[in-house]
CHARMM-style PDB file with segment names, atoms N, HN, CA, C and O in Angstrom:
ATOM      1  N   UNK     1      51.937 105.073  96.719  1.00  0.00      PROA
ATOM      2  CA  UNK     1      51.089 106.235  96.819  1.00  0.00      PROA
ATOM      3  C   UNK     1      51.953 107.493  96.672  1.00  0.00      PROA
ATOM      4  O   UNK     1      53.040 107.581  97.243  1.00  0.00      PROA
ATOM      5  N   UNK     2      51.466 108.435  95.919  1.00  0.00      PROA
ATOM      6  HN  UNK     2      50.583 108.362  95.455  1.00  0.00      PROA
ATOM      7  CA  UNK     2      52.196 109.679  95.696  1.00  0.00      PROA
ATOM      8  C   UNK     2      52.221 110.517  96.976  1.00  0.00      PROA
ATOM      9  O   UNK     2      51.274 110.513  97.762  1.00  0.00      PROA
ATOM     10  N   UNK     3      53.322 111.227  97.157  1.00  0.00      PROA
ATOM     11  HN  UNK     3      54.091 111.230  96.517  1.00  0.00      PROA
ATOM     12  CA  UNK     3      53.456 112.082  98.346  1.00  0.00      PROA
ATOM     13  C   UNK     3      52.384 113.168  98.371  1.00  0.00      PROA
ATOM     14  O   UNK     3      51.973 113.612  99.442  1.00  0.00      PROA
ATOM     15  N   UNK     4      51.933 113.593  97.197  1.00  0.00      PROA
ATOM     16  HN  UNK     4      52.267 113.232  96.327  1.00  0.00      PROA
ATOM     17  CA  UNK     4      50.918 114.645  97.160  1.00  0.00      PROA
ATOM     18  C   UNK     4      49.606 114.186  97.793  1.00  0.00      PROA
ATOM     19  O   UNK     4      48.815 115.013  98.247  1.00  0.00      PROA
ATOM     20  N   UNK     5      49.371 112.880  97.826  1.00  0.00      PROA
ATOM     21  HN  UNK     5      50.014 112.208  97.458  1.00  0.00      PROA
ATOM     22  CA  UNK     5      48.152 112.357  98.438  1.00  0.00      PROA
ATOM     23  C   UNK     5      48.091 112.728  99.918  1.00  0.00      PROA
ATOM     24  O   UNK     5      47.025 113.065 100.433  1.00  0.00      PROA
ATOM     25  N   UNK     6      49.216 112.668 100.587  1.00  0.00      PROA
ATOM     26  HN  UNK     6      50.082 112.394 100.169  1.00  0.00      PROA
ATOM     27  CA  UNK     6      49.289 113.064 102.002  1.00  0.00      PROA
ATOM     28  C   UNK     6      48.865 114.523 102.167  1.00  0.00      PROA
ATOM     29  O   UNK     6      48.061 114.850 103.041  1.00  0.00      PROA
ATOM     30  N   UNK     7      49.410 115.391 101.324  1.00  0.00      PROA
ATOM     31  HN  UNK     7      50.063 115.125 100.614  1.00  0.00      PROA
ATOM     32  CA  UNK     7      49.102 116.816 101.435  1.00  0.00      PROA
ATOM     33  C   UNK     7      47.651 117.102 101.062  1.00  0.00      PROA
ATOM     34  O   UNK     7      47.008 117.956 101.673  1.00  0.00      PROA
ATOM     35  N   UNK     8      47.135 116.392 100.061  1.00  0.00      PROA
ATOM     36  HN  UNK     8      47.658 115.698  99.565  1.00  0.00      PROA
ATOM     37  CA  UNK     8      45.741 116.581  99.667  1.00  0.00      PROA
ATOM     38  C   UNK     8      44.817 116.205 100.826  1.00  0.00      PROA
ATOM     39  O   UNK     8      43.843 116.907 101.099  1.00  0.00      PROA
ATOM     40  N   UNK     9      45.122 115.106 101.502  1.00  0.00      PROA
ATOM     41  HN  UNK     9      45.913 114.536 101.280  1.00  0.00      PROA
ATOM     42  CA  UNK     9      44.313 114.681 102.649  1.00  0.00      PROA
ATOM     43  C   UNK     9      44.393 115.698 103.784  1.00  0.00      PROA
ATOM     44  O   UNK     9      43.395 115.969 104.451  1.00  0.00      PROA
ATOM     45  N   UNK    10      45.572 116.254 103.999  1.00  0.00      PROA
ATOM     46  HN  UNK    10      46.383 116.034 103.456  1.00  0.00      PROA
ATOM     47  CA  UNK    10      45.729 117.258 105.059  1.00  0.00      PROA
ATOM     48  C   UNK    10      44.911 118.503 104.739  1.00  0.00      PROA
ATOM     49  O   UNK    10      44.260 119.062 105.621  1.00  0.00      PROA
ATOM     50  N   UNK    11      44.939 118.941 103.476  1.00  0.00      PROA
ATOM     51  HN  UNK    11      45.468 118.486 102.759  1.00  0.00      PROA
ATOM     52  CA  UNK    11      44.141 120.100 103.068  1.00  0.00      PROA
ATOM     53  C   UNK    11      42.659 119.807 103.289  1.00  0.00      PROA
ATOM     54  O   UNK    11      41.927 120.651 103.805  1.00  0.00      PROA
ATOM     55  N   UNK    12      42.223 118.622 102.902  1.00  0.00      PROA
ATOM     56  HN  UNK    12      42.818 117.936 102.483  1.00  0.00      PROA
ATOM     57  CA  UNK    12      40.815 118.261 103.074  1.00  0.00      PROA
ATOM     58  C   UNK    12      40.420 118.287 104.550  1.00  0.00      PROA
ATOM     59  O   UNK    12      39.370 118.821 104.907  1.00  0.00      PROA
ATOM     60  N   UNK    13      41.254 117.719 105.394  1.00  0.00      PROA
ATOM     61  HN  UNK    13      42.107 117.285 105.104  1.00  0.00      PROA
ATOM     62  CA  UNK    13      40.948 117.682 106.826  1.00  0.00      PROA
ATOM     63  C   UNK    13      40.912 119.088 107.427  1.00  0.00      PROA
ATOM     64  O   UNK    13      40.012 119.417 108.201  1.00  0.00      PROA
ATOM     65  N   UNK    14      41.879 119.898 107.071  1.00  0.00      PROA
ATOM     66  HN  UNK    14      42.609 119.630 106.443  1.00  0.00      PROA
ATOM     67  CA  UNK    14      41.929 121.258 107.618  1.00  0.00      PROA
ATOM     68  C   UNK    14      40.800 122.127 107.076  1.00  0.00      PROA
ATOM     69  O   UNK    14      40.330 123.031 107.766  1.00  0.00      PROA
ATOM     70  N   UNK    15      40.364 121.864 105.856  1.00  0.00      PROA
ATOM     71  HN  UNK    15      40.746 121.129 105.295  1.00  0.00      PROA
ATOM     72  CA  UNK    15      39.319 122.674 105.227  1.00  0.00      PROA
ATOM     73  C   UNK    15      37.982 122.550 105.946  1.00  0.00      PROA
ATOM     74  O   UNK    15      37.156 123.461 105.885  1.00  0.00      PROA
ATOM     75  N   UNK    16      37.770 121.444 106.615  1.00  0.00      PROA
ATOM     76  HN  UNK    16      38.441 120.704 106.664  1.00  0.00      PROA
ATOM     77  CA  UNK    16      36.481 121.210 107.276  1.00  0.00      PROA
ATOM     78  C   UNK    16      36.213 122.177 108.425  1.00  0.00      PROA
ATOM     79  O   UNK    16      35.075 122.606 108.622  1.00  0.00      PROA
ATOM     80  N   UNK    17      37.238 122.519 109.174  1.00  0.00      PROA
ATOM     81  HN  UNK    17      38.162 122.171 109.014  1.00  0.00      PROA
ATOM     82  CA  UNK    17      36.975 123.307 110.368  1.00  0.00      PROA
ATOM     83  C   UNK    17      37.693 124.634 110.447  1.00  0.00      PROA
ATOM     84  O   UNK    17      37.730 125.257 111.508  1.00  0.00      PROA
ATOM     85  N   UNK    18      38.256 125.069 109.356  1.00  0.00      PROA
ATOM     86  HN  UNK    18      38.226 124.563 108.495  1.00  0.00      PROA
ATOM     87  CA  UNK    18      39.047 126.310 109.403  1.00  0.00      PROA
ATOM     88  C   UNK    18      38.575 127.292 108.335  1.00  0.00      PROA
ATOM     89  O   UNK    18      37.949 126.919 107.343  1.00  0.00      PROA
ATOM     90  N   UNK    19      38.894 128.540 108.572  1.00  0.00      PROA
ATOM     91  HN  UNK    19      39.402 128.843 109.377  1.00  0.00      PROA
ATOM     92  CA  UNK    19      38.566 129.566 107.582  1.00  0.00      PROA
ATOM     93  C   UNK    19      39.623 129.554 106.479  1.00  0.00      PROA
ATOM     94  O   UNK    19      40.743 129.096 106.701  1.00  0.00      PROA
ATOM     95  N   UNK    20      39.276 130.053 105.295  1.00  0.00      PROA
ATOM     96  HN  UNK    20      38.365 130.425 105.114  1.00  0.00      PROA
ATOM     97  CA  UNK    20      40.231 130.032 104.179  1.00  0.00      PROA
ATOM     98  C   UNK    20      41.531 130.782 104.451  1.00  0.00      PROA
ATOM     99  O   UNK    20      42.542 130.512 103.804  1.00  0.00      PROA
ATOM    100  N   UNK    21      41.523 131.715 105.392  1.00  0.00      PROA
ATOM    101  HN  UNK    21      40.701 131.935 105.918  1.00  0.00      PROA
ATOM    102  CA  UNK    21      42.738 132.482 105.677  1.00  0.00      PROA
ATOM    103  C   UNK    21      43.551 131.905 106.842  1.00  0.00      PROA
ATOM    104  O   UNK    21      44.488 132.547 107.316  1.00  0.00      PROA
ATOM    105  N   UNK    22      43.202 130.707 107.303  1.00  0.00      PROA
ATOM    106  HN  UNK    22      42.440 130.186 106.917  1.00  0.00      PROA
ATOM    107  CA  UNK    22      43.939 130.050 108.383  1.00  0.00      PROA
ATOM    108  C   UNK    22      45.370 129.763 107.928  1.00  0.00      PROA
ATOM    109  O   UNK    22      45.585 129.227 106.841  1.00  0.00      PROA
ATOM    110  N   UNK    23      46.335 130.119 108.756  1.00  0.00      PROA
ATOM    111  HN  UNK    23      46.160 130.554 109.639  1.00  0.00      PROA
ATOM    112  CA  UNK    23      47.751 129.994 108.401  1.00  0.00      PROA
ATOM    113  C   UNK    23      48.136 128.543 108.105  1.00  0.00      PROA
ATOM    114  O   UNK    23      48.838 128.275 107.130  1.00  0.00      PROA
ATOM    115  N   UNK    24      47.686 127.620 108.930  1.00  0.00      PROA
ATOM    116  HN  UNK    24      47.115 127.838 109.722  1.00  0.00      PROA
ATOM    117  CA  UNK    24      48.037 126.208 108.721  1.00  0.00      PROA
ATOM    118  C   UNK    24      47.408 125.659 107.438  1.00  0.00      PROA
ATOM    119  O   UNK    24      48.035 124.873 106.728  1.00  0.00      PROA
ATOM    120  N   UNK    25      46.184 126.067 107.142  1.00  0.00      PROA
ATOM    121  HN  UNK    25      45.675 126.706 107.719  1.00  0.00      PROA
ATOM    122  CA  UNK    25      45.521 125.645 105.907  1.00  0.00      PROA
ATOM    123  C   UNK    25      46.235 126.221 104.687  1.00  0.00      PROA
ATOM    124  O   UNK    25      46.427 125.520 103.693  1.00  0.00      PROA
ATOM    125  N   UNK    26      46.622 127.469 104.756  1.00  0.00      PROA
ATOM    126  HN  UNK    26      46.466 128.038 105.563  1.00  0.00      PROA
ATOM    127  CA  UNK    26      47.358 128.098 103.652  1.00  0.00      PROA
ATOM    128  C   UNK    26      48.668 127.364 103.409  1.00  0.00      PROA
ATOM    129  O   UNK    26      49.029 127.100 102.262  1.00  0.00      PROA
ATOM    130  N   UNK    27      49.382 127.032 104.479  1.00  0.00      PROA
ATOM    131  HN  UNK    27      49.089 127.246 105.410  1.00  0.00      PROA
ATOM    132  CA  UNK    27      50.655 126.309 104.341  1.00  0.00      PROA
ATOM    133  C   UNK    27      50.430 124.904 103.787  1.00  0.00      PROA
ATOM    134  O   UNK    27      51.229 124.424 102.983  1.00  0.00      PROA
ATOM    135  N   UNK    28      49.364 124.247 104.202  1.00  0.00      PROA
ATOM    136  HN  UNK    28      48.715 124.637 104.855  1.00  0.00      PROA
ATOM    137  CA  UNK    28      49.055 122.909 103.677  1.00  0.00      PROA
ATOM    138  C   UNK    28      48.758 122.978 102.182  1.00  0.00      PROA
ATOM    139  O   UNK    28      49.200 122.117 101.422  1.00  0.00      PROA
ATOM    140  N   UNK    29      48.019 123.987 101.760  1.00  0.00      PROA
ATOM    141  HN  UNK    29      47.660 124.687 102.377  1.00  0.00      PROA
ATOM    142  CA  UNK    29      47.732 124.156 100.321  1.00  0.00      PROA
ATOM    143  C   UNK    29      49.020 124.432  99.545  1.00  0.00      PROA
ATOM    144  O   UNK    29      49.220 123.902  98.453  1.00  0.00      PROA
ATOM    145  N   UNK    30      49.884 125.257 100.111  1.00  0.00      PROA
ATOM    146  HN  UNK    30      49.722 125.689 100.999  1.00  0.00      PROA
ATOM    147  CA  UNK    30      51.159 125.567  99.466  1.00  0.00      PROA
ATOM    148  C   UNK    30      51.996 124.293  99.319  1.00  0.00      PROA
ATOM    149  O   UNK    30      52.575 124.045  98.261  1.00  0.00      PROA
ATOM    150  N   UNK    31      52.056 123.502 100.364  1.00  0.00      PROA
ATOM    151  HN  UNK    31      51.586 123.703 101.224  1.00  0.00      PROA
ATOM    152  CA  UNK    31      52.821 122.249 100.324  1.00  0.00      PROA
ATOM    153  C   UNK    31      52.237 121.277  99.306  1.00  0.00      PROA
ATOM    154  O   UNK    31      52.979 120.617  98.579  1.00  0.00      PROA
ATOM    155  N   UNK    32      50.919 121.188  99.254  1.00  0.00      PROA
ATOM    156  HN  UNK    32      50.317 121.725  99.845  1.00  0.00      PROA
ATOM    157  CA  UNK    32      50.262 120.307  98.281  1.00  0.00      PROA
ATOM    158  C   UNK    32      50.612 120.724  96.852  1.00  0.00      PROA
ATOM    159  O   UNK    32      50.990 119.889  96.030  1.00  0.00      PROA
ATOM    160  N   UNK    33      50.484 122.002  96.567  1.00  0.00      PROA
ATOM    161  HN  UNK    33      50.176 122.680  97.235  1.00  0.00      PROA
ATOM    162  CA  UNK    33      50.781 122.481  95.208  1.00  0.00      PROA
ATOM    163  C   UNK    33      52.250 122.285  94.850  1.00  0.00      PROA
ATOM    164  O   UNK    33      52.571 121.922  93.718  1.00  0.00      PROA
ATOM    165  N   UNK    34      53.134 122.520  95.799  1.00  0.00      PROA
ATOM    166  HN  UNK    34      52.874 122.815  96.719  1.00  0.00      PROA
ATOM    167  CA  UNK    34      54.566 122.324  95.547  1.00  0.00      PROA
ATOM    168  C   UNK    34      54.865 120.856  95.266  1.00  0.00      PROA
ATOM    169  O   UNK    34      55.662 120.546  94.380  1.00  0.00      PROA
ATOM    170  N   UNK    35      54.242 119.959  96.002  1.00  0.00      PROA
ATOM    171  HN  UNK    35      53.595 120.211  96.722  1.00  0.00      PROA
ATOM    172  CA  UNK    35      54.473 118.527  95.786  1.00  0.00      PROA
ATOM    173  C   UNK    35      53.912 118.078  94.446  1.00  0.00      PROA
ATOM    174  O   UNK    35      54.541 117.283  93.748  1.00  0.00      PROA
ATOM    175  N   UNK    36      52.733 118.579  94.077  1.00  0.00      PROA
ATOM    176  HN  UNK    36      52.222 119.225  94.645  1.00  0.00      PROA
ATOM    177  CA  UNK    36      52.167 118.245  92.759  1.00  0.00      PROA
ATOM    178  C   UNK    36      53.098 118.735  91.651  1.00  0.00      PROA
ATOM    179  O   UNK    36      53.321 118.024  90.671  1.00  0.00      PROA
ATOM    180  N   UNK    37      53.638 119.936  91.800  1.00  0.00      PROA
ATOM    181  HN  UNK    37      53.457 120.513  92.596  1.00  0.00      PROA
ATOM    182  CA  UNK    37      54.571 120.470  90.815  1.00  0.00      PROA
ATOM    183  C   UNK    37      55.827 119.616  90.747  1.00  0.00      PROA
ATOM    184  O   UNK    37      56.310 119.313  89.656  1.00  0.00      PROA
ATOM    185  N   UNK    38      56.360 119.225  91.896  1.00  0.00      PROA
ATOM    186  HN  UNK    38      55.968 119.471  92.782  1.00  0.00      PROA
ATOM    187  CA  UNK    38      57.562 118.384  91.933  1.00  0.00      PROA
ATOM    188  C   UNK    38      57.313 117.048  91.240  1.00  0.00      PROA
ATOM    189  O   UNK    38      58.168 116.567  90.496  1.00  0.00      PROA
ATOM    190  N   UNK    39      56.156 116.451  91.479  1.00  0.00      PROA
ATOM    191  HN  UNK    39      55.463 116.842  92.084  1.00  0.00      PROA
ATOM    192  CA  UNK    39      55.821 115.182  90.824  1.00  0.00      PROA
ATOM    193  C   UNK    39      55.732 115.359  89.310  1.00  0.00      PROA
ATOM    194  O   UNK    39      56.212 114.516  88.552  1.00  0.00      PROA
ATOM    195  N   UNK    40      55.120 116.451  88.880  1.00  0.00      PROA
ATOM    196  HN  UNK    40      54.730 117.135  89.497  1.00  0.00      PROA
ATOM    197  CA  UNK    40      55.003 116.712  87.444  1.00  0.00      PROA
ATOM    198  C   UNK    40      56.380 116.936  86.813  1.00  0.00      PROA
ATOM    199  O   UNK    40      56.677 116.389  85.751  1.00  0.00      PROA
ATOM    200  N   UNK    41      57.203 117.731  87.462  1.00  0.00      PROA
ATOM    201  HN  UNK    41      56.961 118.175  88.324  1.00  0.00      PROA
ATOM    202  CA  UNK    41      58.551 117.991  86.945  1.00  0.00      PROA
ATOM    203  C   UNK    41      59.334 116.688  86.846  1.00  0.00      PROA
ATOM    204  O   UNK    41      59.995 116.442  85.837  1.00  0.00      PROA
ATOM    205  N   UNK    42      59.268 115.855  87.871  1.00  0.00      PROA
ATOM    206  HN  UNK    42      58.731 116.055  88.690  1.00  0.00      PROA
ATOM    207  CA  UNK    42      59.987 114.579  87.853  1.00  0.00      PROA
ATOM    208  C   UNK    42      59.526 113.706  86.692  1.00  0.00      PROA
ATOM    209  O   UNK    42      60.346 113.061  86.039  1.00  0.00      PROA
ATOM    210  N   UNK    43      58.232 113.682  86.431  1.00  0.00      PROA
ATOM    211  HN  UNK    43      57.566 114.207  86.961  1.00  0.00      PROA
ATOM    212  CA  UNK    43      57.686 112.884  85.326  1.00  0.00      PROA
ATOM    213  C   UNK    43      58.176 113.411  83.978  1.00  0.00      PROA
ATOM    214  O   UNK    43      58.611 112.638  83.124  1.00  0.00      PROA
ATOM    215  N   UNK    44      58.105 114.712  83.796  1.00  0.00      PROA
ATOM    216  HN  UNK    44      57.752 115.339  84.490  1.00  0.00      PROA
ATOM    217  CA  UNK    44      58.524 115.315  82.527  1.00  0.00      PROA
ATOM    218  C   UNK    44      60.017 115.105  82.299  1.00  0.00      PROA
ATOM    219  O   UNK    44      60.431 114.760  81.192  1.00  0.00      PROA
ATOM    220  N   UNK    45      60.821 115.308  83.325  1.00  0.00      PROA
ATOM    221  HN  UNK    45      60.485 115.588  84.224  1.00  0.00      PROA
ATOM    222  CA  UNK    45      62.271 115.134  83.197  1.00  0.00      PROA
ATOM    223  C   UNK    45      62.610 113.687  82.863  1.00  0.00      PROA
ATOM    224  O   UNK    45      63.507 113.431  82.060  1.00  0.00      PROA
ATOM    225  N   UNK    46      61.906 112.745  83.467  1.00  0.00      PROA
ATOM    226  HN  UNK    46      61.178 112.953  84.120  1.00  0.00      PROA
ATOM    227  CA  UNK    46      62.168 111.326  83.209  1.00  0.00      PROA
ATOM    228  C   UNK    46      61.853 110.941  81.766  1.00  0.00      PROA
ATOM    229  O   UNK    46      62.485 110.042  81.211  1.00  0.00      PROA
ATOM    230  N   UNK    47      60.889 111.611  81.162  1.00  0.00      PROA
ATOM    231  HN  UNK    47      60.376 112.342  81.612  1.00  0.00      PROA
ATOM    232  CA  UNK    47      60.459 111.279  79.805  1.00  0.00      PROA
ATOM    233  C   UNK    47      61.195 112.079  78.731  1.00  0.00      PROA
ATOM    234  O   UNK    47      61.162 111.706  77.558  1.00  0.00      PROA
ATOM    235  N   UNK    48      61.843 113.145  79.103  1.00  0.00      PROA
ATOM    236  HN  UNK    48      61.870 113.448  80.056  1.00  0.00      PROA
ATOM    237  CA  UNK    48      62.464 114.054  78.136  1.00  0.00      PROA
ATOM    238  C   UNK    48      63.912 113.654  77.854  1.00  0.00      PROA
ATOM    239  O   UNK    48      64.556 112.987  78.663  1.00  0.00      PROA
ATOM    240  N   UNK    49      64.406 114.074  76.692  1.00  0.00      PROA
ATOM    241  HN  UNK    49      63.882 114.615  76.034  1.00  0.00      PROA
ATOM    242  CA  UNK    49      65.837 113.876  76.439  1.00  0.00      PROA
ATOM    243  C   UNK    49      66.639 114.780  77.378  1.00  0.00      PROA
ATOM    244  O   UNK    49      66.095 115.741  77.921  1.00  0.00      PROA
ATOM    245  N   UNK    50      67.913 114.485  77.572  1.00  0.00      PROA
ATOM    246  HN  UNK    50      68.355 113.705  77.131  1.00  0.00      PROA
ATOM    247  CA  UNK    50      68.728 115.306  78.473  1.00  0.00      PROA
ATOM    248  C   UNK    50      68.729 116.779  78.049  1.00  0.00      PROA
ATOM    249  O   UNK    50      68.756 117.101  76.861  1.00  0.00      PROA
ATOM    250  N   UNK    51      68.697 117.652  79.038  1.00  0.00      PROA
ATOM    251  HN  UNK    51      68.675 117.391  80.003  1.00  0.00      PROA
ATOM    252  CA  UNK    51      68.720 119.090  78.775  1.00  0.00      PROA
ATOM    253  C   UNK    51      70.153 119.582  78.666  1.00  0.00      PROA
ATOM    254  O   UNK    51      71.072 119.018  79.260  1.00  0.00      PROA
ATOM    255  N   UNK    52      70.320 120.641  77.896  1.00  0.00      PROA
ATOM    256  HN  UNK    52      69.573 121.099  77.414  1.00  0.00      PROA
ATOM    257  CA  UNK    52      71.625 121.290  77.832  1.00  0.00      PROA
ATOM    258  C   UNK    52      71.796 122.121  79.112  1.00  0.00      PROA
ATOM    259  O   UNK    52      70.812 122.416  79.791  1.00  0.00      PROA
ATOM    260  N   UNK    53      73.022 122.493  79.439  1.00  0.00      PROA
ATOM    261  HN  UNK    53      73.821 122.253  78.887  1.00  0.00      PROA
ATOM    262  CA  UNK    53      73.218 123.361  80.611  1.00  0.00      PROA
ATOM    263  C   UNK    53      72.425 124.668  80.506  1.00  0.00      PROA
ATOM    264  O   UNK    53      71.909 125.161  81.510  1.00  0.00      PROA
ATOM    265  N   UNK    54      72.326 125.224  79.312  1.00  0.00      PROA
ATOM    266  HN  UNK    54      72.745 124.824  78.496  1.00  0.00      PROA
ATOM    267  CA  UNK    54      71.584 126.476  79.122  1.00  0.00      PROA
ATOM    268  C   UNK    54      70.096 126.266  79.397  1.00  0.00      PROA
ATOM    269  O   UNK    54      69.451 127.114  80.013  1.00  0.00      PROA
ATOM    270  N   UNK    55      69.557 125.148  78.943  1.00  0.00      PROA
ATOM    271  HN  UNK    55      70.081 124.459  78.442  1.00  0.00      PROA
ATOM    272  CA  UNK    55      68.147 124.856  79.185  1.00  0.00      PROA
ATOM    273  C   UNK    55      67.882 124.664  80.680  1.00  0.00      PROA
ATOM    274  O   UNK    55      66.878 125.154  81.199  1.00  0.00      PROA
ATOM    275  N   UNK    56      68.763 123.964  81.363  1.00  0.00      PROA
ATOM    276  HN  UNK    56      69.578 123.566  80.941  1.00  0.00      PROA
ATOM    277  CA  UNK    56      68.611 123.774  82.811  1.00  0.00      PROA
ATOM    278  C   UNK    56      68.662 125.115  83.538  1.00  0.00      PROA
ATOM    279  O   UNK    56      67.879 125.362  84.455  1.00  0.00      PROA
ATOM    280  N   UNK    57      69.590 125.980  83.121  1.00  0.00      PROA
ATOM    281  HN  UNK    57      70.226 125.779  82.376  1.00  0.00      PROA
ATOM    282  CA  UNK    57      69.700 127.300  83.750  1.00  0.00      PROA
ATOM    283  C   UNK    57      68.426 128.113  83.549  1.00  0.00      PROA
ATOM    284  O   UNK    57      67.952 128.769  84.476  1.00  0.00      PROA
ATOM    285  N   UNK    58      67.873 128.069  82.343  1.00  0.00      PROA
ATOM    286  HN  UNK    58      68.259 127.535  81.590  1.00  0.00      PROA
ATOM    287  CA  UNK    58      66.644 128.814  82.034  1.00  0.00      PROA
ATOM    288  C   UNK    58      65.485 128.314  82.896  1.00  0.00      PROA
ATOM    289  O   UNK    58      64.716 129.109  83.435  1.00  0.00      PROA
ATOM    290  N   UNK    59      65.367 127.009  83.020  1.00  0.00      PROA
ATOM    291  HN  UNK    59      65.992 126.363  82.582  1.00  0.00      PROA
ATOM    292  CA  UNK    59      64.294 126.444  83.835  1.00  0.00      PROA
ATOM    293  C   UNK    59      64.486 126.766  85.316  1.00  0.00      PROA
ATOM    294  O   UNK    59      63.511 126.996  86.031  1.00  0.00      PROA
ATOM    295  N   UNK    60      65.716 126.782  85.772  1.00  0.00      PROA
ATOM    296  HN  UNK    60      66.508 126.594  85.191  1.00  0.00      PROA
ATOM    297  CA  UNK    60      65.995 127.132  87.167  1.00  0.00      PROA
ATOM    298  C   UNK    60      65.572 128.570  87.456  1.00  0.00      PROA
ATOM    299  O   UNK    60      65.039 128.861  88.526  1.00  0.00      PROA
ATOM    300  N   UNK    61      65.811 129.463  86.503  1.00  0.00      PROA
ATOM    301  HN  UNK    61      66.244 129.227  85.633  1.00  0.00      PROA
ATOM    302  CA  UNK    61      65.395 130.861  86.668  1.00  0.00      PROA
ATOM    303  C   UNK    61      63.876 130.934  86.802  1.00  0.00      PROA
ATOM    304  O   UNK    61      63.364 131.671  87.646  1.00  0.00      PROA
ATOM    305  N   UNK    62      63.163 130.188  85.989  1.00  0.00      PROA
ATOM    306  HN  UNK    62      63.579 129.590  85.304  1.00  0.00      PROA
ATOM    307  CA  UNK    62      61.701 130.181  86.070  1.00  0.00      PROA
ATOM    308  C   UNK    62      61.227 129.686  87.435  1.00  0.00      PROA
ATOM    309  O   UNK    62      60.299 130.250  88.015  1.00  0.00      PROA
ATOM    310  N   UNK    63      61.855 128.645  87.940  1.00  0.00      PROA
ATOM    311  HN  UNK    63      62.608 128.187  87.469  1.00  0.00      PROA
ATOM    312  CA  UNK    63      61.457 128.098  89.236  1.00  0.00      PROA
ATOM    313  C   UNK    63      61.762 129.056  90.384  1.00  0.00      PROA
ATOM    314  O   UNK    63      61.098 129.023  91.420  1.00  0.00      PROA
ATOM    315  N   UNK    64      62.754 129.897  90.201  1.00  0.00      PROA
ATOM    316  HN  UNK    64      63.294 129.924  89.360  1.00  0.00      PROA
ATOM    317  CA  UNK    64      63.086 130.884  91.238  1.00  0.00      PROA
ATOM    318  C   UNK    64      62.195 132.120  91.151  1.00  0.00      PROA
ATOM    319  O   UNK    64      62.293 133.018  91.986  1.00  0.00      PROA
ATOM    320  N   UNK    65      61.322 132.166  90.139  1.00  0.00      PROA
ATOM    321  HN  UNK    65      61.242 131.436  89.460  1.00  0.00      PROA
ATOM    322  CA  UNK    65      60.387 133.280  90.024  1.00  0.00      PROA
ATOM    323  C   UNK    65      60.847 134.394  89.115  1.00  0.00      PROA
ATOM    324  O   UNK    65      60.236 135.463  89.093  1.00  0.00      PROA
ATOM    325  N   UNK    66      61.908 134.171  88.366  1.00  0.00      PROA
ATOM    326  HN  UNK    66      62.404 133.303  88.383  1.00  0.00      PROA
ATOM    327  CA  UNK    66      62.400 135.187  87.442  1.00  0.00      PROA
ATOM    328  C   UNK    66      61.835 134.996  86.050  1.00  0.00      PROA
ATOM    329  O   UNK    66      61.153 134.009  85.773  1.00  0.00      PROA
ATOM    330  N   UNK    67      62.122 135.937  85.188  1.00  0.00      PROA
ATOM    331  HN  UNK    67      62.676 136.739  85.413  1.00  0.00      PROA
ATOM    332  CA  UNK    67      61.707 135.840  83.787  1.00  0.00      PROA
ATOM    333  C   UNK    67      62.823 135.196  82.995  1.00  0.00      PROA
ATOM    334  O   UNK    67      64.004 135.437  83.242  1.00  0.00      PROA
ATOM    335  N   UNK    68      62.433 134.378  82.046  1.00  0.00      PROA
ATOM    336  HN  UNK    68      61.473 134.182  81.846  1.00  0.00      PROA
ATOM    337  CA  UNK    68      63.457 133.697  81.241  1.00  0.00      PROA
ATOM    338  C   UNK    68      63.483 134.210  79.830  1.00  0.00      PROA
ATOM    339  OT1 UNK    68      64.284 133.746  79.018  1.00  0.00      PROA
TER     340      UNK     68
END
């Protein structure tokens, strides 16, 4: 089972009794999205040819929130 399934279930459970601006619900959604992104990145990296150091650096900048 994917780790994101845990976070998706937590979001679903918290969504039932909390307002959309609840801090714990917001953090659960953030964790779910981060895990989904991590799973996607892992899949793409596993299927792709090796990246050059420059390509890795460019992608790292994007993940840190900068412009590439």
